PyMOL Python script that loads the backbone (N, CA, C, O; Angstrom):
from pymol import cmd

cmd.read_pdbstr("""\
ATOM      1  N   MET A   1     117.007  31.102 132.044  1.00  0.00           N
ATOM      2  CA  MET A   1     117.477  29.746 132.166  1.00  0.00           C
ATOM      3  C   MET A   1     117.269  29.238 133.588  1.00  0.00           C
ATOM      4  O   MET A   1     116.915  28.077 133.789  1.00  0.00           O
ATOM      5  N   ILE A   2     117.484  30.083 134.547  1.00  0.00           N
ATOM      6  CA  ILE A   2     117.331  29.684 135.939  1.00  0.00           C
ATOM      7  C   ILE A   2     115.870  29.346 136.272  1.00  0.00           C
ATOM      8  O   ILE A   2     115.638  28.343 136.947  1.00  0.00           O
ATOM      9  N   PRO A   3     114.866  30.140 135.830  1.00  0.00           N
ATOM     10  CA  PRO A   3     113.486  29.761 136.144  1.00  0.00           C
ATOM     11  C   PRO A   3     113.102  28.390 135.579  1.00  0.00           C
ATOM     12  O   PRO A   3     112.332  27.662 136.207  1.00  0.00           O
ATOM     13  N   ALA A   4     113.619  28.034 134.420  1.00  0.00           N
ATOM     14  CA  ALA A   4     113.315  26.729 133.841  1.00  0.00           C
ATOM     15  C   ALA A   4     113.892  25.612 134.703  1.00  0.00           C
ATOM     16  O   ALA A   4     113.256  24.574 134.884  1.00  0.00           O
ATOM     17  N   ARG A   5     115.079  25.819 135.227  1.00  0.00           N
ATOM     18  CA  ARG A   5     115.691  24.800 136.094  1.00  0.00           C
ATOM     19  C   ARG A   5     114.917  24.657 137.397  1.00  0.00           C
ATOM     20  O   ARG A   5     114.753  23.551 137.913  1.00  0.00           O
ATOM     21  N   ILE A   6     114.448  25.767 137.919  1.00  0.00           N
ATOM     22  CA  ILE A   6     113.651  25.707 139.148  1.00  0.00           C
ATOM     23  C   ILE A   6     112.347  24.970 138.885  1.00  0.00           C
ATOM     24  O   ILE A   6     111.929  24.142 139.695  1.00  0.00           O
ATOM     25  N   ALA A   7     111.702  25.261 137.765  1.00  0.00           N
ATOM     26  CA  ALA A   7     110.454  24.583 137.424  1.00  0.00           C
ATOM     27  C   ALA A   7     110.674  23.090 137.232  1.00  0.00           C
ATOM     28  O   ALA A   7     109.851  22.284 137.667  1.00  0.00           O
ATOM     29  N   GLN A   8     111.773  22.710 136.588  1.00  0.00           N
ATOM     30  CA  GLN A   8     112.067  21.288 136.396  1.00  0.00           C
ATOM     31  C   GLN A   8     112.368  20.605 137.716  1.00  0.00           C
ATOM     32  O   GLN A   8     112.040  19.432 137.897  1.00  0.00           O
ATOM     33  N   ALA A   9     112.982  21.316 138.631  1.00  0.00           N
ATOM     34  CA  ALA A   9     113.294  20.723 139.933  1.00  0.00           C
ATOM     35  C   ALA A   9     112.032  20.552 140.783  1.00  0.00           C
ATOM     36  O   ALA A   9     111.927  19.595 141.551  1.00  0.00           O
ATOM     37  N   LEU A  10     111.085  21.466 140.650  1.00  0.00           N
ATOM     38  CA  LEU A  10     109.869  21.412 141.458  1.00  0.00           C
ATOM     39  C   LEU A  10     108.778  20.526 140.868  1.00  0.00           C
ATOM     40  O   LEU A  10     107.851  20.139 141.580  1.00  0.00           O
ATOM     41  N   ALA A  11     108.870  20.198 139.588  1.00  0.00           N
ATOM     42  CA  ALA A  11     107.805  19.449 138.918  1.00  0.00           C
ATOM     43  C   ALA A  11     107.494  18.108 139.585  1.00  0.00           C
ATOM     44  O   ALA A  11     106.318  17.840 139.832  1.00  0.00           O
ATOM     45  N   PRO A  12     108.467  17.251 139.893  1.00  0.00           N
ATOM     46  CA  PRO A  12     108.119  15.973 140.539  1.00  0.00           C
ATOM     47  C   PRO A  12     107.482  16.165 141.915  1.00  0.00           C
ATOM     48  O   PRO A  12     106.565  15.432 142.285  1.00  0.00           O
ATOM     49  N   TRP A  13     107.962  17.138 142.660  1.00  0.00           N
ATOM     50  CA  TRP A  13     107.424  17.416 143.983  1.00  0.00           C
ATOM     51  C   TRP A  13     105.967  17.895 143.882  1.00  0.00           C
ATOM     52  O   TRP A  13     105.106  17.441 144.636  1.00  0.00           O
ATOM     53  N   LEU A  14     105.701  18.814 142.946  1.00  0.00           N
ATOM     54  CA  LEU A  14     104.344  19.319 142.766  1.00  0.00           C
ATOM     55  C   LEU A  14     103.404  18.233 142.253  1.00  0.00           C
ATOM     56  O   LEU A  14     102.236  18.188 142.639  1.00  0.00           O
ATOM     57  N   PHE A  15     103.909  17.359 141.385  1.00  0.00           N
ATOM     58  CA  PHE A  15     103.065  16.264 140.899  1.00  0.00           C
ATOM     59  C   PHE A  15     102.745  15.303 142.038  1.00  0.00           C
ATOM     60  O   PHE A  15     101.639  14.766 142.101  1.00  0.00           O
ATOM     61  N   GLY A  16     103.698  15.082 142.935  1.00  0.00           N
ATOM     62  CA  GLY A  16     103.438  14.243 144.111  1.00  0.00           C
ATOM     63  C   GLY A  16     102.369  14.833 145.006  1.00  0.00           C
ATOM     64  O   GLY A  16     101.524  14.116 145.542  1.00  0.00           O
ATOM     65  N   ILE A  17     102.412  16.155 145.164  1.00  0.00           N
ATOM     66  CA  ILE A  17     101.366  16.817 145.958  1.00  0.00           C
ATOM     67  C   ILE A  17     100.014  16.672 145.273  1.00  0.00           C
ATOM     68  O   ILE A  17      99.004  16.424 145.932  1.00  0.00           O
ATOM     69  N   CYS A  18      99.993  16.827 143.953  1.00  0.00           N
ATOM     70  CA  CYS A  18      98.745  16.642 143.204  1.00  0.00           C
ATOM     71  C   CYS A  18      98.221  15.215 143.357  1.00  0.00           C
ATOM     72  O   CYS A  18      97.016  15.010 143.502  1.00  0.00           O
ATOM     73  N   LEU A  19      99.116  14.231 143.327  1.00  0.00           N
ATOM     74  CA  LEU A  19      98.693  12.844 143.511  1.00  0.00           C
ATOM     75  C   LEU A  19      98.089  12.641 144.893  1.00  0.00           C
ATOM     76  O   LEU A  19      97.088  11.938 145.035  1.00  0.00           O
ATOM     77  N   ASP A  20      98.686  13.250 145.913  1.00  0.00           N
ATOM     78  CA  ASP A  20      98.145  13.128 147.261  1.00  0.00           C
ATOM     79  C   ASP A  20      96.775  13.783 147.380  1.00  0.00           C
ATOM     80  O   ASP A  20      95.886  13.268 148.057  1.00  0.00           O
ATOM     81  N   MET A  21      96.616  14.926 146.715  1.00  0.00           N
ATOM     82  CA  MET A  21      95.359  15.665 146.845  1.00  0.00           C
ATOM     83  C   MET A  21      94.251  15.104 145.951  1.00  0.00           C
ATOM     84  O   MET A  21      93.106  14.967 146.383  1.00  0.00           O
ATOM     85  N   PHE A  22      94.598  14.780 144.704  1.00  0.00           N
ATOM     86  CA  PHE A  22      93.578  14.413 143.724  1.00  0.00           C
ATOM     87  C   PHE A  22      93.562  12.929 143.376  1.00  0.00           C
ATOM     88  O   PHE A  22      92.623  12.463 142.729  1.00  0.00           O
ATOM     89  N   GLY A  23      94.558  12.193 143.781  1.00  0.00           N
ATOM     90  CA  GLY A  23      94.630  10.771 143.448  1.00  0.00           C
ATOM     91  C   GLY A  23      94.868  10.579 141.954  1.00  0.00           C
ATOM     92  O   GLY A  23      95.692  11.260 141.344  1.00  0.00           O
ATOM     93  N   ILE A  24      94.133   9.643 141.387  1.00  0.00           N
ATOM     94  CA  ILE A  24      94.317   9.303 139.970  1.00  0.00           C
ATOM     95  C   ILE A  24      93.900  10.458 139.055  1.00  0.00           C
ATOM     96  O   ILE A  24      94.309  10.511 137.895  1.00  0.00           O
ATOM     97  N   LYS A  25      93.093  11.375 139.573  1.00  0.00           N
ATOM     98  CA  LYS A  25      92.678  12.530 138.769  1.00  0.00           C
ATOM     99  C   LYS A  25      93.857  13.444 138.442  1.00  0.00           C
ATOM    100  O   LYS A  25      93.769  14.268 137.532  1.00  0.00           O
ATOM    101  N   ALA A  26      94.953  13.302 139.173  1.00  0.00           N
ATOM    102  CA  ALA A  26      96.148  14.095 138.880  1.00  0.00           C
ATOM    103  C   ALA A  26      96.709  13.745 137.509  1.00  0.00           C
ATOM    104  O   ALA A  26      97.296  14.600 136.846  1.00  0.00           O
ATOM    105  N   LEU A  27      96.537  12.509 137.079  1.00  0.00           N
ATOM    106  CA  LEU A  27      96.976  12.122 135.731  1.00  0.00           C
ATOM    107  C   LEU A  27      96.164  12.848 134.676  1.00  0.00           C
ATOM    108  O   LEU A  27      96.706  13.277 133.657  1.00  0.00           O
ATOM    109  N   TRP A  28      94.859  12.989 134.914  1.00  0.00           N
ATOM    110  CA  TRP A  28      94.021  13.741 133.985  1.00  0.00           C
ATOM    111  C   TRP A  28      94.427  15.207 133.967  1.00  0.00           C
ATOM    112  O   TRP A  28      94.446  15.843 132.913  1.00  0.00           O
ATOM    113  N   LEU A  29      94.752  15.740 135.139  1.00  0.00           N
ATOM    114  CA  LEU A  29      95.215  17.126 135.213  1.00  0.00           C
ATOM    115  C   LEU A  29      96.499  17.303 134.416  1.00  0.00           C
ATOM    116  O   LEU A  29      96.631  18.256 133.648  1.00  0.00           O
ATOM    117  N   SER A  30      97.433  16.398 134.597  1.00  0.00           N
ATOM    118  CA  SER A  30      98.705  16.468 133.877  1.00  0.00           C
ATOM    119  C   SER A  30      98.494  16.329 132.367  1.00  0.00           C
ATOM    120  O   SER A  30      99.105  17.054 131.582  1.00  0.00           O
ATOM    121  N   SER A  31      97.639  15.409 131.971  1.00  0.00           N
ATOM    122  CA  SER A  31      97.351  15.215 130.547  1.00  0.00           C
ATOM    123  C   SER A  31      96.684  16.443 129.945  1.00  0.00           C
ATOM    124  O   SER A  31      96.999  16.835 128.822  1.00  0.00           O
ATOM    125  N   THR A  32      95.770  17.046 130.683  1.00  0.00           N
ATOM    126  CA  THR A  32      95.068  18.228 130.192  1.00  0.00           C
ATOM    127  C   THR A  32      96.027  19.405 130.025  1.00  0.00           C
ATOM    128  O   THR A  32      95.941  20.145 129.045  1.00  0.00           O
ATOM    129  N   ILE A  33      96.935  19.575 130.975  1.00  0.00           N
ATOM    130  CA  ILE A  33      97.915  20.659 130.871  1.00  0.00           C
ATOM    131  C   ILE A  33      98.832  20.430 129.667  1.00  0.00           C
ATOM    132  O   ILE A  33      99.133  21.367 128.927  1.00  0.00           O
ATOM    133  N   GLY A  34      99.274  19.189 129.473  1.00  0.00           N
ATOM    134  CA  GLY A  34     100.134  18.881 128.326  1.00  0.00           C
ATOM    135  C   GLY A  34      99.418  19.083 127.001  1.00  0.00           C
ATOM    136  O   GLY A  34      99.991  19.624 126.055  1.00  0.00           O
ATOM    137  N   LEU A  35      98.168  18.651 126.933  1.00  0.00           N
ATOM    138  CA  LEU A  35      97.393  18.828 125.705  1.00  0.00           C
ATOM    139  C   LEU A  35      97.143  20.305 125.430  1.00  0.00           C
ATOM    140  O   LEU A  35      97.210  20.751 124.285  1.00  0.00           O
ATOM    141  N   GLY A  36      96.856  21.054 126.475  1.00  0.00           N
ATOM    142  CA  GLY A  36      96.651  22.497 126.315  1.00  0.00           C
ATOM    143  C   GLY A  36      97.902  23.192 125.811  1.00  0.00           C
ATOM    144  O   GLY A  36      97.831  24.062 124.943  1.00  0.00           O
ATOM    145  N   ALA A  37      99.053  22.806 126.357  1.00  0.00           N
ATOM    146  CA  ALA A  37     100.316  23.400 125.908  1.00  0.00           C
ATOM    147  C   ALA A  37     100.576  23.060 124.440  1.00  0.00           C
ATOM    148  O   ALA A  37     101.056  23.901 123.680  1.00  0.00           O
ATOM    149  N   THR A  38     100.258  21.827 124.046  1.00  0.00           N
ATOM    150  CA  THR A  38     100.442  21.427 122.651  1.00  0.00           C
ATOM    151  C   THR A  38      99.541  22.235 121.731  1.00  0.00           C
ATOM    152  O   THR A  38      99.976  22.686 120.672  1.00  0.00           O
ATOM    153  N   LEU A  39      98.291  22.419 122.128  1.00  0.00           N
ATOM    154  CA  LEU A  39      97.371  23.204 121.309  1.00  0.00           C
ATOM    155  C   LEU A  39      97.816  24.657 121.191  1.00  0.00           C
ATOM    156  O   LEU A  39      97.673  25.262 120.128  1.00  0.00           O
ATOM    157  N   VAL A  40      98.344  25.216 122.252  1.00  0.00           N
ATOM    158  CA  VAL A  40      98.854  26.587 122.193  1.00  0.00           C
ATOM    159  C   VAL A  40     100.028  26.676 121.229  1.00  0.00           C
ATOM    160  O   VAL A  40     100.145  27.651 120.486  1.00  0.00           O
ATOM    161  N   LEU A  41     100.897  25.672 121.232  1.00  0.00           N
ATOM    162  CA  LEU A  41     102.029  25.685 120.303  1.00  0.00           C
ATOM    163  C   LEU A  41     101.568  25.608 118.849  1.00  0.00           C
ATOM    164  O   LEU A  41     102.212  26.172 117.964  1.00  0.00           O
ATOM    165  N   PHE A  42     100.456  24.913 118.598  1.00  0.00           N
ATOM    166  CA  PHE A  42      99.940  24.835 117.235  1.00  0.00           C
ATOM    167  C   PHE A  42      99.349  26.163 116.764  1.00  0.00           C
ATOM    168  O   PHE A  42      99.207  26.376 115.560  1.00  0.00           O
ATOM    169  N   THR A  43      99.007  27.048 117.679  1.00  0.00           N
ATOM    170  CA  THR A  43      98.436  28.330 117.273  1.00  0.00           C
ATOM    171  C   THR A  43      99.495  29.356 116.904  1.00  0.00           C
ATOM    172  O   THR A  43      99.173  30.408 116.352  1.00  0.00           O
ATOM    173  N   ILE A  44     100.751  29.065 117.203  1.00  0.00           N
ATOM    174  CA  ILE A  44     101.835  29.986 116.858  1.00  0.00           C
ATOM    175  C   ILE A  44     102.071  29.911 115.346  1.00  0.00           C
ATOM    176  O   ILE A  44     102.314  28.830 114.811  1.00  0.00           O
ATOM    177  N   PRO A  45     102.001  31.036 114.668  1.00  0.00           N
ATOM    178  CA  PRO A  45     102.187  31.000 113.210  1.00  0.00           C
ATOM    179  C   PRO A  45     103.630  30.632 112.846  1.00  0.00           C
ATOM    180  O   PRO A  45     104.581  31.015 113.527  1.00  0.00           O
ATOM    181  N   LEU A  46     103.755  29.895 111.780  1.00  0.00           N
ATOM    182  CA  LEU A  46     105.076  29.520 111.287  1.00  0.00           C
ATOM    183  C   LEU A  46     105.689  30.680 110.519  1.00  0.00           C
ATOM    184  O   LEU A  46     105.007  31.364 109.756  1.00  0.00           O
ATOM    185  N   VAL A  47     106.956  30.891 110.723  1.00  0.00           N
ATOM    186  CA  VAL A  47     107.685  31.939 110.011  1.00  0.00           C
ATOM    187  C   VAL A  47     108.604  31.235 109.020  1.00  0.00           C
ATOM    188  O   VAL A  47     109.431  30.406 109.402  1.00  0.00           O
ATOM    189  N   THR A  48     108.454  31.566 107.781  1.00  0.00           N
ATOM    190  CA  THR A  48     109.299  30.961 106.755  1.00  0.00           C
ATOM    191  C   THR A  48     110.275  32.006 106.230  1.00  0.00           C
ATOM    192  O   THR A  48     109.972  33.198 106.178  1.00  0.00           O
ATOM    193  N   ASN A  49     111.425  31.541 105.853  1.00  0.00           N
ATOM    194  CA  ASN A  49     112.420  32.439 105.269  1.00  0.00           C
ATOM    195  C   ASN A  49     112.128  32.577 103.781  1.00  0.00           C
ATOM    196  O   ASN A  49     112.220  31.615 103.018  1.00  0.00           O
ATOM    197  N   ARG A  50     111.784  33.764 103.400  1.00  0.00           N
ATOM    198  CA  ARG A  50     111.505  34.032 101.985  1.00  0.00           C
ATOM    199  C   ARG A  50     112.692  34.767 101.390  1.00  0.00           C
ATOM    200  O   ARG A  50     113.129  35.801 101.898  1.00  0.00           O
ATOM    201  N   GLN A  51     113.193  34.218 100.320  1.00  0.00           N
ATOM    202  CA  GLN A  51     114.286  34.897  99.640  1.00  0.00           C
ATOM    203  C   GLN A  51     113.710  35.789  98.556  1.00  0.00           C
ATOM    204  O   GLN A  51     112.830  35.382  97.798  1.00  0.00           O
ATOM    205  N   ARG A  52     114.212  36.995  98.496  1.00  0.00           N
ATOM    206  CA  ARG A  52     113.677  37.950  97.527  1.00  0.00           C
ATOM    207  C   ARG A  52     114.472  37.960  96.285  1.00  0.00           C
ATOM    208  O   ARG A  52     114.161  38.708  95.359  1.00  0.00           O
TER     209      ARG A  52
END
""", "prot")
cmd.dss("prot")
cmd.show_as("cartoon", "prot")
cmd.util.cbc("prot")
cmd.orient("prot")
């Protein structure tokens, strides 16, 4: 739980650094990371509860 809070606290700061370094391309970087995470979530197999 603590690592997630640290990541959430650092995210705006890191995105600001990306904006300074890459400019508008930082939005593409952010979009690509989000799309990649979504695609990875779609590869996780669904587990259904089967009653015997």
